[in-house]
C-alpha positions as CSV (number, residue, x, y, z in Angstrom):
1,X,32.8,-53.7,19.5
2,X,29.8,-52.3,17.9
3,X,31.3,-52.7,14.4
4,X,31.7,-56.5,14.9
5,X,28.1,-56.8,16.1
6,X,26.8,-55.5,12.9
7,X,29.5,-57.1,10.7
8,X,30.9,-53.8,9.6
9,X,34.5,-55.0,9.9
10,X,33.8,-58.3,8.2
11,X,32.6,-56.8,4.9
12,X,35.1,-56.6,2.1
13,X,35.1,-53.3,0.2
14,X,33.9,-53.8,-3.4
15,X,35.5,-51.7,-6.1
16,X,33.1,-51.3,-9.0
17,X,34.3,-51.3,-12.6
18,X,34.7,-47.8,-13.9
19,X,33.3,-46.5,-17.1
20,X,36.4,-46.1,-19.3
21,X,38.0,-49.5,-18.5
22,X,34.7,-51.2,-19.1
23,X,34.3,-49.5,-22.4
24,X,37.8,-50.4,-23.4
25,X,37.3,-54.0,-22.4
26,X,34.1,-54.2,-24.4
27,X,35.7,-52.7,-27.5
28,X,38.6,-55.1,-27.2
29,X,36.3,-58.0,-26.8
30,X,34.4,-56.9,-29.9
31,X,37.7,-56.7,-31.8
32,X,38.6,-60.2,-30.6
33,X,35.2,-61.6,-31.7
34,X,35.6,-59.8,-35.1
35,X,38.9,-61.5,-35.7
36,X,37.4,-64.9,-34.8
37,X,34.5,-64.2,-37.2
38,X,36.4,-63.2,-40.2
39,X,37.1,-66.7,-41.6
40,X,33.6,-67.8,-40.7
41,X,32.0,-64.8,-42.4
42,X,34.2,-65.3,-45.5
43,X,33.0,-68.9,-45.8
44,X,29.4,-68.0,-45.4
45,X,29.5,-65.2,-47.9
46,X,31.2,-67.4,-50.5
47,X,28.5,-70.1,-50.0
48,X,25.6,-67.7,-50.2
49,X,27.0,-65.9,-53.3
50,X,27.7,-69.2,-54.9
51,X,24.2,-70.4,-54.3
52,X,22.7,-67.2,-55.5
53,X,24.8,-66.6,-58.6
54,X,26.6,-69.9,-59.2
55,X,24.8,-70.6,-62.5
56,X,25.7,-67.2,-63.8
57,X,29.3,-67.6,-62.8
58,X,29.4,-71.0,-64.4
59,X,27.9,-69.7,-67.6
60,X,30.4,-66.9,-67.7
61,X,33.3,-69.3,-66.8
62,X,34.2,-67.3,-63.7
63,X,36.1,-69.2,-61.0
64,X,34.3,-68.8,-57.7
65,X,37.6,-69.3,-55.9
66,X,39.1,-66.2,-57.6
67,X,38.0,-63.4,-55.3
68,X,39.0,-60.7,-57.8
69,X,37.1,-62.3,-60.7
70,X,34.0,-62.6,-58.5
71,X,34.2,-59.0,-57.3
72,X,34.7,-57.8,-60.9
73,X,31.7,-59.9,-62.1
74,X,29.5,-58.6,-59.3
75,X,30.4,-55.0,-60.2
76,X,29.7,-55.5,-63.9
77,X,26.6,-54.1,-65.6
78,X,25.2,-57.7,-66.0
79,X,24.6,-57.8,-62.3
80,X,22.8,-54.5,-62.1
81,X,19.3,-56.2,-62.0
82,X,20.4,-57.9,-58.8
83,X,21.4,-54.6,-57.1
84,X,18.4,-54.2,-54.9
85,X,17.6,-54.3,-51.3
86,X,16.0,-57.8,-51.4
87,X,19.2,-59.3,-52.8
88,X,21.4,-57.5,-50.3
89,X,19.2,-58.8,-47.5
90,X,19.2,-62.3,-48.9
91,X,23.0,-62.3,-49.1
92,X,23.7,-60.5,-45.7
93,X,21.1,-62.1,-43.5
94,X,22.8,-65.5,-43.0
95,X,26.1,-63.8,-42.2
96,X,24.5,-61.5,-39.7
97,X,22.6,-64.3,-38.0
98,X,25.8,-66.3,-37.6
99,X,27.7,-63.3,-36.3
100,X,25.0,-62.6,-33.7
101,X,25.0,-66.3,-32.6
102,X,28.8,-66.4,-32.3
103,X,28.9,-63.1,-30.4
104,X,26.2,-64.4,-28.0
105,X,28.0,-67.7,-27.4
106,X,31.3,-65.8,-26.8
107,X,29.9,-63.4,-24.2
108,X,27.3,-65.6,-22.5
109,X,29.7,-68.6,-22.1
110,X,32.6,-66.4,-20.9
111,X,30.4,-64.7,-18.3
112,X,28.8,-67.9,-17.2
113,X,31.9,-70.1,-17.1
114,X,34.6,-67.7,-16.0
115,X,32.7,-64.7,-14.8
116,X,34.5,-62.5,-17.3
117,X,35.4,-62.2,-21.0
118,X,39.1,-62.7,-21.7
119,X,39.8,-59.0,-21.9
120,X,37.8,-58.2,-18.6
121,X,39.7,-61.1,-17.0
122,X,43.1,-59.6,-18.0
123,X,41.9,-56.2,-16.7
124,X,40.9,-57.9,-13.4
125,X,37.2,-57.2,-13.7
126,X,34.5,-59.8,-13.0
127,X,30.8,-59.9,-13.8
128,X,29.0,-61.1,-10.7
129,X,25.4,-61.5,-9.4
130,X,24.4,-58.5,-7.4
131,X,23.2,-60.5,-4.4
132,X,25.5,-63.5,-4.1
133,X,28.6,-62.0,-5.8
134,X,29.0,-65.3,-7.6
135,X,29.4,-65.8,-11.4
136,X,26.1,-65.0,-13.2
137,X,23.8,-67.9,-14.1
138,X,23.2,-68.8,-17.7
139,X,19.9,-67.0,-17.7
140,X,21.5,-63.8,-16.2
141,X,24.2,-64.0,-18.9
142,X,21.6,-64.3,-21.6
143,X,19.6,-61.4,-20.2
144,X,22.8,-59.4,-20.0
145,X,23.6,-60.1,-23.6
146,X,20.1,-59.1,-24.7
147,X,20.6,-55.9,-22.7
148,X,23.6,-55.2,-24.8
149,X,21.2,-54.4,-27.6
150,X,20.3,-51.2,-25.8
151,X,24.0,-50.3,-25.3
152,X,23.9,-46.8,-26.7
153,X,21.2,-45.9,-24.3
154,X,22.2,-48.1,-21.4
155,X,25.8,-46.9,-20.9
156,X,24.7,-43.6,-19.4
157,X,23.0,-45.3,-16.4
158,X,26.5,-46.0,-15.0
159,X,26.8,-42.4,-13.9
160,X,23.6,-42.6,-11.9
161,X,24.0,-45.7,-9.8
162,X,26.1,-46.4,-6.7
163,X,27.2,-49.8,-8.1
164,X,28.1,-48.3,-11.5
165,X,25.6,-50.6,-13.3
166,X,24.7,-50.1,-16.9
167,X,21.3,-50.9,-18.2
168,X,22.3,-54.5,-19.2
169,X,23.6,-55.0,-15.6
170,X,20.3,-53.8,-14.2
171,X,18.3,-56.1,-16.6
172,X,20.3,-59.1,-15.6
173,X,20.9,-58.2,-11.9
174,X,24.6,-58.2,-12.3
175,X,27.5,-55.8,-11.7
176,X,31.1,-55.5,-12.7
177,X,33.6,-55.5,-9.9
178,X,37.4,-55.2,-9.7
179,X,38.9,-58.5,-8.7
């Protein structure tokens, strides 16, 4: 047969991940990461605020473990001089850095170890290398995560490629297939 000579009957048909299920999986993964980050974020915020305003809280006899008392103190007129962009950045930057690192570890390790995040795994989607169809390497996973930074722009490329690749897939030479 001519088909056997060229391997046409040996190829397994690939089903590429569609736009809506991929968006749903990404949003659910972000919800999962957010739930995991809540206690970590709370601890970091408490430490940073205590370091920044601990002396003031102590002088005013405000219990740092009493969330309502701290919130009321921060909203009082005495803290108005600290209501500026520099203070907000100083308080928020450590939290944002930790959130970015945890998100990177979540996505990169899931893609590299299992070839999918938990939600993509449940939805029977896998992230694979375009050429070998194996799980992505650690470097591909890192490039894929960096490509997520261009997500609002990159999602539209799925409509213009035959393999339904988004920009982060193209950057990392990966694609999402149905398993």
